[in-house]
C-alpha positions as CSV (number, residue, x, y, z in Angstrom):
1,M,31.0,-60.0,-28.2
2,S,30.2,-59.2,-32.0
3,K,32.7,-58.4,-34.5
4,V,31.1,-54.8,-35.0
5,N,31.4,-54.2,-31.0
6,D,35.1,-55.4,-31.2
7,L,36.0,-53.3,-34.0
8,K,34.3,-50.1,-32.2
9,Q,36.2,-51.0,-29.1
10,E,39.6,-51.3,-31.1
11,N,38.6,-47.8,-32.6
12,E,38.2,-46.2,-29.2
13,I,41.4,-47.5,-28.0
14,K,43.2,-46.0,-31.0
15,I,41.7,-42.6,-30.1
16,R,42.4,-42.9,-26.4
17,E,46.0,-44.0,-27.1
18,C,46.5,-40.6,-28.9
19,L,44.8,-38.7,-26.3
20,Y,46.8,-40.2,-23.5
21,D,49.9,-38.5,-24.5
22,G,48.5,-35.1,-22.9
23,Q,48.6,-33.2,-26.2
24,I,45.5,-31.3,-27.7
25,W,44.1,-32.9,-30.7
26,T,41.8,-31.9,-33.6
27,K,39.4,-34.3,-35.1
28,N,41.3,-34.3,-38.3
29,D,44.6,-35.0,-36.5
30,L,43.1,-38.0,-34.7
31,A,41.6,-39.4,-38.0
32,Y,45.0,-39.1,-39.7
33,K,47.0,-40.6,-36.7
34,T,44.7,-43.4,-36.3
35,S,43.9,-44.2,-39.8
36,L,40.1,-44.0,-39.1
37,S,37.7,-42.3,-41.3
38,L,36.6,-38.8,-40.3
39,A,32.9,-40.0,-39.7
40,T,34.2,-42.9,-37.3
41,T,36.5,-40.4,-35.4
42,T,33.5,-37.9,-35.0
43,N,31.2,-40.5,-33.7
44,I,33.7,-41.6,-31.2
45,L,34.7,-38.1,-29.9
46,Q,30.9,-37.3,-29.4
47,E,30.5,-40.4,-27.3
48,M,33.7,-39.4,-25.1
49,L,32.4,-35.9,-24.8
50,K,29.1,-37.1,-23.6
51,S,30.8,-39.3,-21.1
52,H,33.2,-36.5,-20.1
53,E,36.1,-38.5,-21.0
54,I,37.4,-35.6,-23.1
55,E,36.6,-32.1,-23.2
56,Y,36.5,-29.3,-25.7
57,V,39.5,-26.8,-25.5
58,S,39.1,-24.3,-28.3
59,D,39.0,-23.7,-31.8
60,S,42.3,-23.9,-33.7
61,K,43.6,-21.3,-36.0
62,S,41.9,-21.1,-39.3
63,T,44.0,-22.3,-42.4
64,G,41.5,-20.9,-44.7
65,G,38.4,-22.8,-43.9
66,R,36.3,-23.6,-40.8
67,K,38.4,-23.6,-37.7
68,S,38.9,-27.0,-36.1
69,K,37.7,-27.9,-32.7
70,E,40.5,-28.9,-30.3
71,Y,40.0,-31.8,-27.7
72,Q,41.9,-33.0,-24.9
73,L,41.4,-35.8,-22.3
74,Y,39.4,-34.6,-19.3
75,K,41.8,-34.2,-16.4
76,D,39.5,-35.8,-13.9
77,Y,38.3,-38.8,-16.0
78,K,39.6,-41.9,-14.5
79,H,40.0,-45.6,-15.7
80,L,40.5,-48.6,-13.6
81,L,42.8,-51.4,-14.6
82,K,41.7,-55.0,-13.7
83,I,44.2,-57.8,-13.4
84,V,43.5,-61.4,-13.3
85,L,46.0,-64.0,-12.8
86,K,44.6,-67.3,-14.3
87,K,46.4,-70.5,-13.4
88,N,46.7,-73.2,-16.1
89,K,48.0,-76.7,-15.9
90,K,51.5,-75.8,-16.5
91,S,51.6,-72.1,-16.7
92,Y,50.0,-68.7,-15.4
93,E,48.2,-66.3,-17.5
94,F,47.5,-62.5,-16.8
95,I,44.5,-60.8,-18.1
96,F,44.5,-57.0,-18.1
97,E,41.1,-55.1,-18.7
98,I,40.6,-51.3,-18.5
99,I,37.2,-50.3,-17.1
100,D,35.6,-46.8,-17.6
């Protein structure tokens, strides 16, 4: 896998970790919490909306500017956890992979 794809996947994981707490998040809150740029956060959220992984909840209260959109994890979205046990010469290795 290329370094760009690895970085993209790591950024998606950062966003998911925030959303898994069950709270409602704005794009700005996610960008701040994950230390990702607003543009990166926007792109990831758009992909997650298209795949129905997250859902738009509402507009937040205005703080003087445009109202922020609020998002949360879509309640019916599922992940699968793949666990592989690999035996080496002297030890065992567990490999975990989350599958959308």
